C-alpha positions in Angstrom: 1.6 -20.5 4.8 1.2 -18.1 2.0 -1.4 -15.4 1.2 -2.4 -14.2 -2.6 -2.4 -11.0 -2.9 -4.9 -8.8 -4.7 -4.4 -5.1 -5.1 -7.0 -2.6 -5.8 -7.4 -0.1 -8.6 -7.0 2.6 -6.3 -3.9 1.4 -5.0 -2.5 0.6 -8.6 -3.8 4.0 -9.3 -1.6 5.6 -6.1 1.3 3.8 -7.1 1.2 4.8 -10.9 0.6 8.5 -9.7 3.8 8.6 -7.3 5.7 6.8 -10.3 4.2 9.7 -12.5 5.4 12.7 -9.6 9.1 11.0 -9.3 9.1 10.8 -12.7 8.9 14.7 -13.6 12.5 14.9 -12.1 13.7 11.5 -12.7 12.3 8.7 -14.6 14.9 6.1 -14.0 14.1 7.0 -10.2 10.2 6.0 -11.0 10.6 3.2 -12.9 13.0 2.1 -9.7 10.7 3.1 -7.2 7.6 1.3 -8.2 9.5 -2.0 -9.1 10.6 -1.4 -5.6 6.7 -0.8 -4.6 5.1 -3.8 -6.4 7.8 -5.3 -4.7 7.7 -5.2 -1.4 3.8 -5.2 -1.6 4.2 -9.1 -3.2 6.4 -9.5 -0.3 2.8 -9.4 1.7 2.4 -13.1 0.3 4.6 -13.8 3.5 3.1 -13.1 7.1 1.3 -9.9 6.2 0.5 -9.8 9.7 3.9 -8.9 10.9 3.1 -5.0 10.1 1.0 -3.4 12.6 -2.6 -1.9 11.9 -2.9 1.8 10.9 -4.7 4.6 12.3 -7.4 3.8 9.6 -8.0 1.1 11.8 -10.1 3.1 14.1 -12.0 4.8 11.7 -13.1 1.8 9.5 -13.4 -0.9 11.9 -12.0 -3.3 10.4 -7.9 -4.0 11.0 -6.5 -2.6 8.1 -2.6 -3.3 8.4 0.5 -0.6 6.9 3.1 -1.6 5.4 6.2 1.9 5.5 8.0 1.1 1.8 10.8 4.4 2.1 8.4 7.8 2.2 4.7 6.2 1.6 2.3 3.8 3.8 1.5 0.4 2.1 -2.4 0.0 3.1 -3.8 -3.4 3.5 -6.8 -5.8 4.9 -5.8 -9.4 5.4 -9.7 -11.8 5.7 -8.8 -15.0 5.3 -6.2 -16.5 3.3 -6.0 -12.9 0.6 -4.0 -9.8 1.5 -6.4 -6.8 0.1 -4.1 -3.9 -1.1 -6.5 -0.8 -0.5 -3.7 2.5 -1.0 -0.9 3.6 -0.7 -0.4 7.1 0.5 2.7 9.2 0.6 3.1 9.6 4.8 2.9 13.7 4.4 -0.7 13.1 3.4 -3.5 13.2 5.7 -5.1 9.2 7.1 -7.8 7.7 4.2 -11.8 8.4 5.6 -14.2 5.8 4.9 -15.2 8.2 2.4 -12.5 7.2 0.5 -12.2 3.9 0.3 
């Protein structure tokens, strides 16, 4: 079964912000990182439930899962046949709070 992957605007902004930060040091690496990150997100089309529940699940009362990508966590929800990518956070950042969603 293939899932539809929807990247929420907050997650897209997280991706762009991370790429901007990387670009300060290496524009080429930033481009490659962004490409790899989007490819990793697209991999959620297949078996997204393979990813463990994120710590945020308890705070939100929903099954928020995360996929580790390098030093980042891709946070997402699975609803029916759709994967909603909520945020992309560096692992050094605190877990997201309900008022940040």
